[in-house]
PyMOL Python script that loads the backbone (N, CA, C, O; Angstrom):
from pymol import cmd

cmd.read_pdbstr("""\
ATOM      1  N   MET A   1      24.219  -3.499   8.697  1.00  0.00           N
ATOM      2  CA  MET A   1      22.887  -2.914   8.849  1.00  0.00           C
ATOM      3  C   MET A   1      22.835  -2.188  10.186  1.00  0.00           C
ATOM      4  O   MET A   1      23.289  -2.711  11.204  1.00  0.00           O
ATOM      5  N   ASP A   2      22.283  -0.990  10.178  1.00  0.00           N
ATOM      6  CA  ASP A   2      22.198  -0.272  11.453  1.00  0.00           C
ATOM      7  C   ASP A   2      20.997  -0.753  12.248  1.00  0.00           C
ATOM      8  O   ASP A   2      20.151  -1.495  11.749  1.00  0.00           O
ATOM      9  N   ASN A   3      20.945  -0.313  13.496  1.00  0.00           N
ATOM     10  CA  ASN A   3      19.922  -0.793  14.417  1.00  0.00           C
ATOM     11  C   ASN A   3      18.762   0.178  14.574  1.00  0.00           C
ATOM     12  O   ASN A   3      18.165   0.257  15.648  1.00  0.00           O
ATOM     13  N   GLU A   4      18.433   0.917  13.524  1.00  0.00           N
ATOM     14  CA  GLU A   4      17.301   1.835  13.585  1.00  0.00           C
ATOM     15  C   GLU A   4      16.013   1.049  13.785  1.00  0.00           C
ATOM     16  O   GLU A   4      15.870  -0.050  13.248  1.00  0.00           O
ATOM     17  N   PRO A   5      15.068   1.600  14.554  1.00  0.00           N
ATOM     18  CA  PRO A   5      13.773   0.931  14.687  1.00  0.00           C
ATOM     19  C   PRO A   5      13.131   0.754  13.312  1.00  0.00           C
ATOM     20  O   PRO A   5      13.194   1.648  12.468  1.00  0.00           O
ATOM     21  N   GLY A   6      12.523  -0.390  13.099  1.00  0.00           N
ATOM     22  CA  GLY A   6      11.850  -0.651  11.839  1.00  0.00           C
ATOM     23  C   GLY A   6      12.724  -1.240  10.761  1.00  0.00           C
ATOM     24  O   GLY A   6      12.216  -1.649   9.716  1.00  0.00           O
ATOM     25  N   GLN A   7      14.043  -1.296  10.984  1.00  0.00           N
ATOM     26  CA  GLN A   7      14.950  -1.874   9.993  1.00  0.00           C
ATOM     27  C   GLN A   7      14.822  -3.389  10.005  1.00  0.00           C
ATOM     28  O   GLN A   7      14.863  -4.008  11.068  1.00  0.00           O
ATOM     29  N   LEU A   8      14.666  -3.989   8.830  1.00  0.00           N
ATOM     30  CA  LEU A   8      14.496  -5.430   8.699  1.00  0.00           C
ATOM     31  C   LEU A   8      15.369  -5.954   7.568  1.00  0.00           C
ATOM     32  O   LEU A   8      15.932  -5.183   6.791  1.00  0.00           O
ATOM     33  N   HIS A   9      15.471  -7.260   7.487  1.00  0.00           N
ATOM     34  CA  HIS A   9      16.074  -7.935   6.336  1.00  0.00           C
ATOM     35  C   HIS A   9      15.359  -9.275   6.215  1.00  0.00           C
ATOM     36  O   HIS A   9      15.919 -10.329   6.516  1.00  0.00           O
ATOM     37  N   GLU A  10      14.094  -9.208   5.763  1.00  0.00           N
ATOM     38  CA  GLU A  10      13.212 -10.372   5.735  1.00  0.00           C
ATOM     39  C   GLU A  10      12.851 -10.712   4.289  1.00  0.00           C
ATOM     40  O   GLU A  10      12.314  -9.876   3.563  1.00  0.00           O
ATOM     41  N   ARG A  11      13.143 -11.923   3.887  1.00  0.00           N
ATOM     42  CA  ARG A  11      12.769 -12.380   2.546  1.00  0.00           C
ATOM     43  C   ARG A  11      11.253 -12.507   2.486  1.00  0.00           C
ATOM     44  O   ARG A  11      10.642 -13.063   3.398  1.00  0.00           O
ATOM     45  N   VAL A  12      10.637 -11.996   1.415  1.00  0.00           N
ATOM     46  CA  VAL A  12       9.185 -12.037   1.264  1.00  0.00           C
ATOM     47  C   VAL A  12       8.819 -12.502  -0.145  1.00  0.00           C
ATOM     48  O   VAL A  12       9.612 -12.404  -1.081  1.00  0.00           O
ATOM     49  N   GLU A  13       7.583 -13.013  -0.265  1.00  0.00           N
ATOM     50  CA  GLU A  13       7.003 -13.337  -1.567  1.00  0.00           C
ATOM     51  C   GLU A  13       6.178 -12.135  -1.998  1.00  0.00           C
ATOM     52  O   GLU A  13       5.415 -11.588  -1.201  1.00  0.00           O
ATOM     53  N   VAL A  14       6.325 -11.718  -3.258  1.00  0.00           N
ATOM     54  CA  VAL A  14       5.627 -10.524  -3.743  1.00  0.00           C
ATOM     55  C   VAL A  14       4.829 -10.856  -5.000  1.00  0.00           C
ATOM     56  O   VAL A  14       5.317 -11.535  -5.904  1.00  0.00           O
ATOM     57  N   LEU A  15       3.598 -10.364  -5.038  1.00  0.00           N
ATOM     58  CA  LEU A  15       2.790 -10.399  -6.245  1.00  0.00           C
ATOM     59  C   LEU A  15       2.881  -8.999  -6.849  1.00  0.00           C
ATOM     60  O   LEU A  15       2.510  -8.017  -6.207  1.00  0.00           O
ATOM     61  N   ALA A  16       3.374  -8.912  -8.081  1.00  0.00           N
ATOM     62  CA  ALA A  16       3.538  -7.619  -8.744  1.00  0.00           C
ATOM     63  C   ALA A  16       2.892  -7.676 -10.121  1.00  0.00           C
ATOM     64  O   ALA A  16       2.774  -8.743 -10.723  1.00  0.00           O
ATOM     65  N   THR A  17       2.478  -6.515 -10.608  1.00  0.00           N
ATOM     66  CA  THR A  17       1.982  -6.410 -11.976  1.00  0.00           C
ATOM     67  C   THR A  17       3.004  -5.635 -12.790  1.00  0.00           C
ATOM     68  O   THR A  17       3.768  -4.827 -12.263  1.00  0.00           O
ATOM     69  N   TYR A  18       2.996  -5.901 -14.078  1.00  0.00           N
ATOM     70  CA  TYR A  18       3.942  -5.268 -14.988  1.00  0.00           C
ATOM     71  C   TYR A  18       3.163  -4.671 -16.145  1.00  0.00           C
ATOM     72  O   TYR A  18       2.319  -5.335 -16.748  1.00  0.00           O
ATOM     73  N   GLY A  19       3.453  -3.400 -16.456  1.00  0.00           N
ATOM     74  CA  GLY A  19       2.728  -2.715 -17.521  1.00  0.00           C
ATOM     75  C   GLY A  19       3.670  -1.955 -18.432  1.00  0.00           C
ATOM     76  O   GLY A  19       4.885  -1.950 -18.234  1.00  0.00           O
ATOM     77  N   LEU A  20       3.092  -1.315 -19.428  1.00  0.00           N
ATOM     78  CA  LEU A  20       3.869  -0.570 -20.415  1.00  0.00           C
ATOM     79  C   LEU A  20       3.996   0.909 -20.075  1.00  0.00           C
ATOM     80  O   LEU A  20       4.951   1.561 -20.498  1.00  0.00           O
ATOM     81  N   ALA A  21       3.049   1.443 -19.321  1.00  0.00           N
ATOM     82  CA  ALA A  21       3.020   2.879 -19.036  1.00  0.00           C
ATOM     83  C   ALA A  21       4.178   3.282 -18.130  1.00  0.00           C
ATOM     84  O   ALA A  21       4.583   2.511 -17.260  1.00  0.00           O
ATOM     85  N   PRO A  22       4.715   4.489 -18.330  1.00  0.00           N
ATOM     86  CA  PRO A  22       5.770   4.964 -17.432  1.00  0.00           C
ATOM     87  C   PRO A  22       5.295   4.931 -15.981  1.00  0.00           C
ATOM     88  O   PRO A  22       4.178   5.348 -15.675  1.00  0.00           O
ATOM     89  N   GLY A  23       6.143   4.438 -15.102  1.00  0.00           N
ATOM     90  CA  GLY A  23       5.801   4.332 -13.692  1.00  0.00           C
ATOM     91  C   GLY A  23       5.014   3.083 -13.353  1.00  0.00           C
ATOM     92  O   GLY A  23       4.757   2.813 -12.179  1.00  0.00           O
ATOM     93  N   GLN A  24       4.626   2.319 -14.360  1.00  0.00           N
ATOM     94  CA  GLN A  24       3.837   1.102 -14.140  1.00  0.00           C
ATOM     95  C   GLN A  24       4.583  -0.158 -14.586  1.00  0.00           C
ATOM     96  O   GLN A  24       3.996  -1.239 -14.648  1.00  0.00           O
ATOM     97  N   GLN A  25       5.883  -0.019 -14.900  1.00  0.00           N
ATOM     98  CA  GLN A  25       6.638  -1.165 -15.395  1.00  0.00           C
ATOM     99  C   GLN A  25       6.644  -2.311 -14.394  1.00  0.00           C
ATOM    100  O   GLN A  25       6.552  -3.473 -14.790  1.00  0.00           O
ATOM    101  N   CYS A  26       6.750  -2.010 -13.116  1.00  0.00           N
ATOM    102  CA  CYS A  26       6.704  -3.020 -12.058  1.00  0.00           C
ATOM    103  C   CYS A  26       6.041  -2.387 -10.840  1.00  0.00           C
ATOM    104  O   CYS A  26       6.545  -1.411 -10.285  1.00  0.00           O
ATOM    105  N   VAL A  27       4.906  -2.951 -10.431  1.00  0.00           N
ATOM    106  CA  VAL A  27       4.164  -2.402  -9.293  1.00  0.00           C
ATOM    107  C   VAL A  27       3.835  -3.537  -8.329  1.00  0.00           C
ATOM    108  O   VAL A  27       3.017  -4.397  -8.655  1.00  0.00           O
ATOM    109  N   PRO A  28       4.461  -3.560  -7.137  1.00  0.00           N
ATOM    110  CA  PRO A  28       4.094  -4.583  -6.159  1.00  0.00           C
ATOM    111  C   PRO A  28       2.666  -4.350  -5.671  1.00  0.00           C
ATOM    112  O   PRO A  28       2.293  -3.220  -5.355  1.00  0.00           O
ATOM    113  N   ARG A  29       1.866  -5.421  -5.610  1.00  0.00           N
ATOM    114  CA  ARG A  29       0.462  -5.314  -5.212  1.00  0.00           C
ATOM    115  C   ARG A  29       0.206  -5.893  -3.825  1.00  0.00           C
ATOM    116  O   ARG A  29      -0.617  -5.371  -3.073  1.00  0.00           O
ATOM    117  N   ARG A  30       0.906  -6.962  -3.490  1.00  0.00           N
ATOM    118  CA  ARG A  30       0.799  -7.522  -2.138  1.00  0.00           C
ATOM    119  C   ARG A  30       2.027  -8.375  -1.891  1.00  0.00           C
ATOM    120  O   ARG A  30       2.711  -8.804  -2.820  1.00  0.00           O
ATOM    121  N   PHE A  31       2.294  -8.613  -0.586  1.00  0.00           N
ATOM    122  CA  PHE A  31       3.425  -9.470  -0.242  1.00  0.00           C
ATOM    123  C   PHE A  31       3.076 -10.328   0.956  1.00  0.00           C
ATOM    124  O   PHE A  31       2.214  -9.991   1.767  1.00  0.00           O
ATOM    125  N   LYS A  32       3.775 -11.450   1.040  1.00  0.00           N
ATOM    126  CA  LYS A  32       3.546 -12.419   2.109  1.00  0.00           C
ATOM    127  C   LYS A  32       4.828 -12.564   2.907  1.00  0.00           C
ATOM    128  O   LYS A  32       5.901 -12.819   2.362  1.00  0.00           O
ATOM    129  N   ARG A  33       4.685 -12.392   4.229  1.00  0.00           N
ATOM    130  CA  ARG A  33       5.822 -12.483   5.138  1.00  0.00           C
ATOM    131  C   ARG A  33       6.074 -13.935   5.526  1.00  0.00           C
ATOM    132  O   ARG A  33       5.223 -14.796   5.304  1.00  0.00           O
ATOM    133  N   ALA A  34       7.229 -14.206   6.099  1.00  0.00           N
ATOM    134  CA  ALA A  34       7.588 -15.561   6.527  1.00  0.00           C
ATOM    135  C   ALA A  34       6.595 -16.103   7.549  1.00  0.00           C
ATOM    136  O   ALA A  34       6.395 -17.314   7.643  1.00  0.00           O
ATOM    137  N   SER A  35       5.974 -15.208   8.315  1.00  0.00           N
ATOM    138  CA  SER A  35       4.985 -15.610   9.325  1.00  0.00           C
ATOM    139  C   SER A  35       3.672 -16.077   8.699  1.00  0.00           C
ATOM    140  O   SER A  35       2.819 -16.641   9.385  1.00  0.00           O
ATOM    141  N   GLY A  36       3.511 -15.841   7.395  1.00  0.00           N
ATOM    142  CA  GLY A  36       2.271 -16.176   6.705  1.00  0.00           C
ATOM    143  C   GLY A  36       1.347 -14.986   6.528  1.00  0.00           C
ATOM    144  O   GLY A  36       0.358 -15.076   5.802  1.00  0.00           O
ATOM    145  N   GLN A  37       1.653 -13.867   7.182  1.00  0.00           N
ATOM    146  CA  GLN A  37       0.836 -12.654   7.076  1.00  0.00           C
ATOM    147  C   GLN A  37       0.915 -12.100   5.653  1.00  0.00           C
ATOM    148  O   GLN A  37       2.004 -11.938   5.104  1.00  0.00           O
ATOM    149  N   THR A  38      -0.239 -11.814   5.066  1.00  0.00           N
ATOM    150  CA  THR A  38      -0.294 -11.218   3.733  1.00  0.00           C
ATOM    151  C   THR A  38      -0.665  -9.751   3.862  1.00  0.00           C
ATOM    152  O   THR A  38      -1.640  -9.409   4.530  1.00  0.00           O
ATOM    153  N   ILE A  39       0.105  -8.891   3.228  1.00  0.00           N
ATOM    154  CA  ILE A  39      -0.102  -7.443   3.244  1.00  0.00           C
ATOM    155  C   ILE A  39      -0.563  -7.023   1.851  1.00  0.00           C
ATOM    156  O   ILE A  39       0.118  -7.299   0.863  1.00  0.00           O
ATOM    157  N   THR A  40      -1.711  -6.360   1.768  1.00  0.00           N
ATOM    158  CA  THR A  40      -2.204  -5.833   0.496  1.00  0.00           C
ATOM    159  C   THR A  40      -1.803  -4.369   0.395  1.00  0.00           C
ATOM    160  O   THR A  40      -2.141  -3.560   1.259  1.00  0.00           O
ATOM    161  N   ILE A  41      -1.097  -4.045  -0.641  1.00  0.00           N
ATOM    162  CA  ILE A  41      -0.577  -2.690  -0.844  1.00  0.00           C
ATOM    163  C   ILE A  41      -1.680  -1.817  -1.436  1.00  0.00           C
ATOM    164  O   ILE A  41      -2.299  -2.174  -2.438  1.00  0.00           O
ATOM    165  N   THR A  42      -1.914  -0.669  -0.802  1.00  0.00           N
ATOM    166  CA  THR A  42      -2.950   0.247  -1.278  1.00  0.00           C
ATOM    167  C   THR A  42      -2.375   1.455  -2.006  1.00  0.00           C
ATOM    168  O   THR A  42      -3.089   2.132  -2.745  1.00  0.00           O
ATOM    169  N   GLU A  43      -1.085   1.729  -1.801  1.00  0.00           N
ATOM    170  CA  GLU A  43      -0.479   2.895  -2.447  1.00  0.00           C
ATOM    171  C   GLU A  43       1.014   2.680  -2.614  1.00  0.00           C
ATOM    172  O   GLU A  43       1.694   2.190  -1.713  1.00  0.00           O
ATOM    173  N   LEU A  44       1.508   3.056  -3.783  1.00  0.00           N
ATOM    174  CA  LEU A  44       2.935   3.004  -4.082  1.00  0.00           C
ATOM    175  C   LEU A  44       3.495   4.402  -3.918  1.00  0.00           C
ATOM    176  O   LEU A  44       2.996   5.352  -4.520  1.00  0.00           O
ATOM    177  N   GLY A  45       4.529   4.528  -3.105  1.00  0.00           N
ATOM    178  CA  GLY A  45       5.172   5.824  -2.899  1.00  0.00           C
ATOM    179  C   GLY A  45       6.375   5.964  -3.820  1.00  0.00           C
ATOM    180  O   GLY A  45       6.282   5.714  -5.022  1.00  0.00           O
ATOM    181  N   LEU A  46       7.491   6.360  -3.252  1.00  0.00           N
ATOM    182  CA  LEU A  46       8.708   6.527  -4.038  1.00  0.00           C
ATOM    183  C   LEU A  46       9.221   5.187  -4.523  1.00  0.00           C
ATOM    184  O   LEU A  46       9.052   4.156  -3.872  1.00  0.00           O
ATOM    185  N   ARG A  47       9.845   5.230  -5.675  1.00  0.00           N
ATOM    186  CA  ARG A  47      10.432   4.037  -6.272  1.00  0.00           C
ATOM    187  C   ARG A  47      11.714   4.470  -6.957  1.00  0.00           C
ATOM    188  O   ARG A  47      11.717   5.444  -7.710  1.00  0.00           O
ATOM    189  N   HIS A  48      12.802   3.759  -6.706  1.00  0.00           N
ATOM    190  CA  HIS A  48      14.060   4.146  -7.334  1.00  0.00           C
ATOM    191  C   HIS A  48      15.031   2.974  -7.353  1.00  0.00           C
ATOM    192  O   HIS A  48      14.984   2.111  -6.476  1.00  0.00           O
ATOM    193  N   PRO A  49      15.915   2.941  -8.354  1.00  0.00           N
ATOM    194  CA  PRO A  49      16.962   1.925  -8.371  1.00  0.00           C
ATOM    195  C   PRO A  49      18.169   2.412  -7.575  1.00  0.00           C
ATOM    196  O   PRO A  49      18.413   3.614  -7.470  1.00  0.00           O
ATOM    197  N   THR A  50      18.906   1.482  -7.026  1.00  0.00           N
ATOM    198  CA  THR A  50      20.159   1.783  -6.341  1.00  0.00           C
ATOM    199  C   THR A  50      21.114   0.634  -6.633  1.00  0.00           C
ATOM    200  O   THR A  50      20.723  -0.360  -7.245  1.00  0.00           O
ATOM    201  N   HIS A  51      22.342   0.763  -6.207  1.00  0.00           N
ATOM    202  CA  HIS A  51      23.323  -0.297  -6.451  1.00  0.00           C
ATOM    203  C   HIS A  51      23.889  -0.810  -5.140  1.00  0.00           C
ATOM    204  O   HIS A  51      24.172  -0.034  -4.226  1.00  0.00           O
ATOM    205  N   ARG A  52      24.051  -2.109  -5.055  1.00  0.00           N
ATOM    206  CA  ARG A  52      24.723  -2.789  -3.945  1.00  0.00           C
ATOM    207  C   ARG A  52      25.875  -3.544  -4.582  1.00  0.00           C
ATOM    208  O   ARG A  52      25.701  -4.655  -5.084  1.00  0.00           O
ATOM    209  N   GLY A  53      27.043  -2.939  -4.559  1.00  0.00           N
ATOM    210  CA  GLY A  53      28.155  -3.516  -5.310  1.00  0.00           C
ATOM    211  C   GLY A  53      27.817  -3.409  -6.791  1.00  0.00           C
ATOM    212  O   GLY A  53      27.487  -2.327  -7.277  1.00  0.00           O
ATOM    213  N   SER A  54      27.899  -4.517  -7.504  1.00  0.00           N
ATOM    214  CA  SER A  54      27.599  -4.507  -8.937  1.00  0.00           C
ATOM    215  C   SER A  54      26.125  -4.801  -9.229  1.00  0.00           C
ATOM    216  O   SER A  54      25.701  -4.742 -10.383  1.00  0.00           O
ATOM    217  N   ARG A  55      25.342  -5.117  -8.191  1.00  0.00           N
ATOM    218  CA  ARG A  55      23.937  -5.486  -8.379  1.00  0.00           C
ATOM    219  C   ARG A  55      23.027  -4.260  -8.342  1.00  0.00           C
ATOM    220  O   ARG A  55      23.244  -3.335  -7.560  1.00  0.00           O
ATOM    221  N   THR A  56      22.010  -4.267  -9.193  1.00  0.00           N
ATOM    222  CA  THR A  56      20.978  -3.235  -9.157  1.00  0.00           C
ATOM    223  C   THR A  56      19.836  -3.724  -8.282  1.00  0.00           C
ATOM    224  O   THR A  56      19.331  -4.832  -8.464  1.00  0.00           O
ATOM    225  N   VAL A  57      19.433  -2.892  -7.333  1.00  0.00           N
ATOM    226  CA  VAL A  57      18.319  -3.194  -6.435  1.00  0.00           C
ATOM    227  C   VAL A  57      17.267  -2.106  -6.635  1.00  0.00           C
ATOM    228  O   VAL A  57      17.573  -0.914  -6.584  1.00  0.00           O
ATOM    229  N   HIS A  58      16.028  -2.530  -6.862  1.00  0.00           N
ATOM    230  CA  HIS A  58      14.919  -1.591  -7.040  1.00  0.00           C
ATOM    231  C   HIS A  58      14.193  -1.451  -5.710  1.00  0.00           C
ATOM    232  O   HIS A  58      13.749  -2.443  -5.131  1.00  0.00           O
ATOM    233  N   VAL A  59      14.074  -0.219  -5.227  1.00  0.00           N
ATOM    234  CA  VAL A  59      13.503   0.077  -3.913  1.00  0.00           C
ATOM    235  C   VAL A  59      12.101   0.657  -4.105  1.00  0.00           C
ATOM    236  O   VAL A  59      11.897   1.569  -4.906  1.00  0.00           O
ATOM    237  N   PHE A  60      11.134   0.109  -3.352  1.00  0.00           N
ATOM    238  CA  PHE A  60       9.738   0.537  -3.424  1.00  0.00           C
ATOM    239  C   PHE A  60       9.261   0.889  -2.023  1.00  0.00           C
ATOM    240  O   PHE A  60       9.310   0.047  -1.126  1.00  0.00           O
ATOM    241  N   ASP A  61       8.800   2.123  -1.820  1.00  0.00           N
ATOM    242  CA  ASP A  61       8.146   2.507  -0.572  1.00  0.00           C
ATOM    243  C   ASP A  61       6.646   2.369  -0.799  1.00  0.00           C
ATOM    244  O   ASP A  61       6.089   2.978  -1.712  1.00  0.00           O
ATOM    245  N   VAL A  62       5.990   1.557   0.045  1.00  0.00           N
ATOM    246  CA  VAL A  62       4.574   1.231  -0.139  1.00  0.00           C
ATOM    247  C   VAL A  62       3.841   1.329   1.190  1.00  0.00           C
ATOM    248  O   VAL A  62       4.461   1.400   2.251  1.00  0.00           O
ATOM    249  N   THR A  63       2.507   1.333   1.119  1.00  0.00           N
ATOM    250  CA  THR A  63       1.689   1.337   2.330  1.00  0.00           C
ATOM    251  C   THR A  63       0.473   0.441   2.137  1.00  0.00           C
ATOM    252  O   THR A  63       0.021   0.200   1.018  1.00  0.00           O
ATOM    253  N   ASP A  64      -0.041  -0.044   3.261  1.00  0.00           N
ATOM    254  CA  ASP A  64      -1.316  -0.767   3.265  1.00  0.00           C
ATOM    255  C   ASP A  64      -2.395   0.078   3.938  1.00  0.00           C
ATOM    256  O   ASP A  64      -3.494  -0.410   4.199  1.00  0.00           O
ATOM    257  N   GLY A  65      -2.084   1.341   4.218  1.00  0.00           N
ATOM    258  CA  GLY A  65      -3.018   2.243   4.880  1.00  0.00           C
ATOM    259  C   GLY A  65      -2.839   2.299   6.388  1.00  0.00           C
ATOM    260  O   GLY A  65      -3.293   3.246   7.029  1.00  0.00           O
ATOM    261  N   ALA A  66      -2.183   1.296   6.963  1.00  0.00           N
ATOM    262  CA  ALA A  66      -1.938   1.265   8.410  1.00  0.00           C
ATOM    263  C   ALA A  66      -0.456   1.372   8.730  1.00  0.00           C
ATOM    264  O   ALA A  66      -0.081   1.896   9.780  1.00  0.00           O
ATOM    265  N   SER A  67       0.387   0.880   7.832  1.00  0.00           N
ATOM    266  CA  SER A  67       1.841   0.897   8.026  1.00  0.00           C
ATOM    267  C   SER A  67       2.526   1.224   6.710  1.00  0.00           C
ATOM    268  O   SER A  67       1.955   1.064   5.631  1.00  0.00           O
ATOM    269  N   GLU A  68       3.758   1.685   6.825  1.00  0.00           N
ATOM    270  CA  GLU A  68       4.594   1.926   5.654  1.00  0.00           C
ATOM    271  C   GLU A  68       5.654   0.846   5.603  1.00  0.00           C
ATOM    272  O   GLU A  68       6.150   0.398   6.637  1.00  0.00           O
ATOM    273  N   TYR A  69       6.001   0.425   4.384  1.00  0.00           N
ATOM    274  CA  TYR A  69       6.981  -0.631   4.195  1.00  0.00           C
ATOM    275  C   TYR A  69       7.957  -0.227   3.105  1.00  0.00           C
ATOM    276  O   TYR A  69       7.630   0.570   2.226  1.00  0.00           O
ATOM    277  N   ARG A  70       9.148  -0.780   3.173  1.00  0.00           N
ATOM    278  CA  ARG A  70      10.101  -0.653   2.077  1.00  0.00           C
ATOM    279  C   ARG A  70      10.397  -2.053   1.568  1.00  0.00           C
ATOM    280  O   ARG A  70      10.869  -2.915   2.310  1.00  0.00           O
ATOM    281  N   LEU A  71      10.111  -2.265   0.289  1.00  0.00           N
ATOM    282  CA  LEU A  71      10.423  -3.516  -0.382  1.00  0.00           C
ATOM    283  C   LEU A  71      11.589  -3.277  -1.322  1.00  0.00           C
ATOM    284  O   LEU A  71      11.683  -2.225  -1.954  1.00  0.00           O
ATOM    285  N   GLU A  72      12.472  -4.252  -1.412  1.00  0.00           N
ATOM    286  CA  GLU A  72      13.613  -4.148  -2.318  1.00  0.00           C
ATOM    287  C   GLU A  72      13.671  -5.387  -3.195  1.00  0.00           C
ATOM    288  O   GLU A  72      13.598  -6.516  -2.709  1.00  0.00           O
ATOM    289  N   PHE A  73      13.805  -5.157  -4.507  1.00  0.00           N
ATOM    290  CA  PHE A  73      13.904  -6.250  -5.471  1.00  0.00           C
ATOM    291  C   PHE A  73      15.321  -6.293  -6.020  1.00  0.00           C
ATOM    292  O   PHE A  73      15.781  -5.340  -6.647  1.00  0.00           O
ATOM    293  N   ASP A  74      16.008  -7.402  -5.781  1.00  0.00           N
ATOM    294  CA  ASP A  74      17.359  -7.617  -6.298  1.00  0.00           C
ATOM    295  C   ASP A  74      17.209  -8.202  -7.703  1.00  0.00           C
ATOM    296  O   ASP A  74      16.825  -9.362  -7.855  1.00  0.00           O
ATOM    297  N   SER A  75      17.507  -7.407  -8.722  1.00  0.00           N
ATOM    298  CA  SER A  75      17.252  -7.824 -10.101  1.00  0.00           C
ATOM    299  C   SER A  75      18.250  -8.859 -10.610  1.00  0.00           C
ATOM    300  O   SER A  75      18.012  -9.473 -11.650  1.00  0.00           O
ATOM    301  N   GLU A  76      19.345  -9.064  -9.915  1.00  0.00           N
ATOM    302  CA  GLU A  76      20.285 -10.118 -10.310  1.00  0.00           C
ATOM    303  C   GLU A  76      19.888 -11.451  -9.686  1.00  0.00           C
ATOM    304  O   GLU A  76      19.881 -12.480 -10.361  1.00  0.00           O
ATOM    305  N   ARG A  77      19.563 -11.429  -8.417  1.00  0.00           N
ATOM    306  CA  ARG A  77      19.199 -12.663  -7.700  1.00  0.00           C
ATOM    307  C   ARG A  77      17.710 -12.985  -7.792  1.00  0.00           C
ATOM    308  O   ARG A  77      17.279 -14.064  -7.386  1.00  0.00           O
ATOM    309  N   LEU A  78      16.918 -12.037  -8.330  1.00  0.00           N
ATOM    310  CA  LEU A  78      15.464 -12.193  -8.484  1.00  0.00           C
ATOM    311  C   LEU A  78      14.796 -12.515  -7.153  1.00  0.00           C
ATOM    312  O   LEU A  78      13.977 -13.429  -7.059  1.00  0.00           O
ATOM    313  N   THR A  79      15.161 -11.747  -6.121  1.00  0.00           N
ATOM    314  CA  THR A  79      14.600 -11.934  -4.784  1.00  0.00           C
ATOM    315  C   THR A  79      14.038 -10.616  -4.263  1.00  0.00           C
ATOM    316  O   THR A  79      14.536  -9.537  -4.584  1.00  0.00           O
ATOM    317  N   TRP A  80      12.983 -10.731  -3.449  1.00  0.00           N
ATOM    318  CA  TRP A  80      12.352  -9.588  -2.802  1.00  0.00           C
ATOM    319  C   TRP A  80      12.673  -9.626  -1.318  1.00  0.00           C
ATOM    320  O   TRP A  80      12.707 -10.695  -0.708  1.00  0.00           O
ATOM    321  N   TRP A  81      12.908  -8.446  -0.736  1.00  0.00           N
ATOM    322  CA  TRP A  81      13.209  -8.314   0.690  1.00  0.00           C
ATOM    323  C   TRP A  81      12.376  -7.192   1.283  1.00  0.00           C
ATOM    324  O   TRP A  81      12.193  -6.148   0.656  1.00  0.00           O
ATOM    325  N   LEU A  82      11.875  -7.403   2.482  1.00  0.00           N
ATOM    326  CA  LEU A  82      11.244  -6.355   3.282  1.00  0.00           C
ATOM    327  C   LEU A  82      12.345  -5.785   4.158  1.00  0.00           C
ATOM    328  O   LEU A  82      12.911  -6.500   4.984  1.00  0.00           O
ATOM    329  N   THR A  83      12.659  -4.493   3.986  1.00  0.00           N
ATOM    330  CA  THR A  83      13.787  -3.906   4.710  1.00  0.00           C
ATOM    331  C   THR A  83      13.376  -2.847   5.728  1.00  0.00           C
ATOM    332  O   THR A  83      14.197  -2.397   6.528  1.00  0.00           O
ATOM    333  N   ARG A  84      12.099  -2.449   5.698  1.00  0.00           N
ATOM    334  CA  ARG A  84      11.648  -1.449   6.671  1.00  0.00           C
ATOM    335  C   ARG A  84      10.145  -1.572   6.878  1.00  0.00           C
ATOM    336  O   ARG A  84       9.389  -1.855   5.949  1.00  0.00           O
ATOM    337  N   GLU A  85       9.732  -1.349   8.135  1.00  0.00           N
ATOM    338  CA  GLU A  85       8.308  -1.331   8.483  1.00  0.00           C
ATOM    339  C   GLU A  85       8.104  -0.261   9.544  1.00  0.00           C
ATOM    340  O   GLU A  85       8.845  -0.207  10.525  1.00  0.00           O
ATOM    341  N   ALA A  86       7.105   0.588   9.353  1.00  0.00           N
ATOM    342  CA  ALA A  86       6.781   1.626  10.333  1.00  0.00           C
ATOM    343  C   ALA A  86       5.275   1.802  10.370  1.00  0.00           C
ATOM    344  O   ALA A  86       4.640   2.023   9.338  1.00  0.00           O
ATOM    345  N   MET A  87       4.706   1.702  11.568  1.00  0.00           N
ATOM    346  CA  MET A  87       3.267   1.931  11.720  1.00  0.00           C
ATOM    347  C   MET A  87       3.013   3.430  11.748  1.00  0.00           C
ATOM    348  O   MET A  87       3.825   4.187  12.280  1.00  0.00           O
ATOM    349  N   TYR A  88       1.887   3.865  11.178  1.00  0.00           N
ATOM    350  CA  TYR A  88       1.532   5.281  11.227  1.00  0.00           C
ATOM    351  C   TYR A  88       1.362   5.713  12.671  1.00  0.00           C
ATOM    352  O   TYR A  88       0.833   4.971  13.498  1.00  0.00           O
ATOM    353  N   GLY A  89       1.815   6.918  12.961  1.00  0.00           N
ATOM    354  CA  GLY A  89       1.676   7.466  14.304  1.00  0.00           C
ATOM    355  C   GLY A  89       2.802   7.085  15.242  1.00  0.00           C
ATOM    356  O   GLY A  89       2.765   7.435  16.422  1.00  0.00           O
ATOM    357  N   GLN A  90       3.806   6.372  14.742  1.00  0.00           N
ATOM    358  CA  GLN A  90       4.939   6.005  15.602  1.00  0.00           C
ATOM    359  C   GLN A  90       6.180   6.703  15.135  1.00  0.00           C
ATOM    360  O   GLN A  90       7.246   6.528  15.726  1.00  0.00           O
TER     361      GLN A  90
END
""", "prot")
cmd.dss("prot")
cmd.show_as("cartoon", "prot")
cmd.util.cbc("prot")
cmd.orient("prot")
């Protein structure tokens, strides 16, 4: 992992909804950090699958209106990770 500002590797709990409509199959709605802080997601940005070795990881760029976050869902291990955080204006 590089040392770019905002780069993280923090396991998080995520509440997501699942729907039938295109683009709505999996939508993270809020997540809870290890510190206990709960972030409510107000907007979903880019979303795309990628591969880490043989595993598929789904990447979600989201915001709570004050900061931008990148959440990653490992579909093999069924785990969510917070991998990036950036406050607006920084």
